[in-house]
C-alpha positions in Angstrom: 53.8 -66.4 -9.9 50.9 -64.6 -11.4 51.7 -60.7 -12.4 50.0 -58.4 -10.0 49.2 -55.1 -11.5 48.6 -52.6 -9.2 45.6 -50.0 -10.6 44.8 -47.0 -8.7 40.7 -46.1 -8.0 41.3 -42.8 -9.3 42.8 -43.7 -13.0 40.9 -46.3 -13.3 37.1 -44.9 -13.2 36.9 -41.8 -14.7 34.0 -40.6 -12.6 36.1 -38.9 -9.3 37.7 -36.0 -10.3 40.5 -34.3 -7.9 38.8 -32.4 -4.9 34.9 -32.7 -5.8 32.9 -34.4 -4.3 31.4 -37.7 -4.8 27.5 -37.3 -3.7 24.6 -34.9 -5.8 22.1 -33.2 -4.3 19.7 -31.6 -5.1 18.9 -28.1 -4.9 15.7 -27.7 -2.1 12.8 -25.8 -2.9 9.7 -24.3 -0.9 6.8 -26.8 -1.1 4.0 -26.4 -2.0 2.2 -25.2 1.9 5.3 -23.2 2.5 4.6 -20.8 -0.9 1.2 -20.7 -0.4 2.1 -19.4 3.1 4.2 -17.2 2.2 2.0 -15.1 -0.2 -0.9 -15.2 1.9 1.9 -12.9 4.9 2.7 -10.8 2.3 -0.8 -10.1 1.3 -2.1 -10.0 4.4 0.9 -7.1 5.0 0.2 -5.6 2.1 -3.7 -4.9 3.5 -2.6 -4.3 6.6 0.0 -1.1 4.6 -3.2 -0.6 2.4 -5.7 0.5 5.6 -3.0 2.2 7.7 -2.6 4.5 4.4 -6.9 4.4 4.2 -7.2 5.5 7.7 -4.5 8.6 7.8 -6.3 9.7 4.8 -10.0 9.7 6.7 -8.2 11.3 9.3 -6.6 14.1 7.7 -10.5 14.1 6.1 -10.8 14.7 10.3 -8.7 17.4 10.7 -9.9 19.2 7.6 -13.4 19.6 8.2 -12.7 20.9 11.5 -10.6 23.7 10.4 -13.8 24.5 7.4 -15.4 24.8 11.1 -13.3 27.0 12.8 -13.6 29.5 9.0 -17.0 29.6 9.4 -17.6 30.6 12.9 -15.0 33.2 12.2 -16.2 34.6 8.9 -19.7 34.4 11.4 -18.0 36.4 14.4 -16.8 38.9 11.2 -19.8 39.5 9.8 -21.7 40.0 13.2 -18.7 42.5 14.1 -19.4 43.9 10.9 -23.4 45.1 11.7 -21.8 46.5 14.8 -19.9 48.9 13.4 -21.8 49.6 11.0 -24.1 50.7 13.6 -22.0 52.3 16.2 -20.7 54.7 13.4 -24.8 55.3 12.0 -24.8 56.1 15.6 -22.2 58.7 15.9 -23.1 60.2 13.0 -26.6 60.4 14.0 -25.0 62.9 16.9 -23.2 64.9 14.8 -25.0 65.9 12.2 -26.8 69.4 12.1 -30.3 68.4 12.7 -29.3 66.5 15.6 -27.5 69.5 17.2 -31.0 71.3 16.2 -33.1 69.3 18.5 -34.3 69.2 22.0 -32.7 67.0 25.2 -36.1 64.7 26.0 -37.0 65.4 29.8 -39.4 63.8 31.6 -42.7 66.5 31.5 -43.9 64.6 35.2 -45.9 61.7 35.7 -49.4 60.9 35.8 -51.4 60.4 39.0 -54.8 59.3 40.3 
């Protein structure tokens, strides 16, 4: 009879370790098309943000120009009111002057007849 010896597989091969898988996994990475798509989407998003901020600045420019036009209209009204005030003050000063007190009131002397 032959001597039979029993050798476990675990003891025979040194590549197997307790609590470790024997399958080797490769790292998964994105393909070139996926990378191009991701970069283009990021570029598109940043472009949209840039355009949105540019339109905000433009809308602020329109608001500023509206306020400036209101200011110029108010300044024109102020100048008109200053002229009117000066005219009214000069009329009041003329009525209370000594020269105006000695003047006679204007009356209608008569109408021309044919």
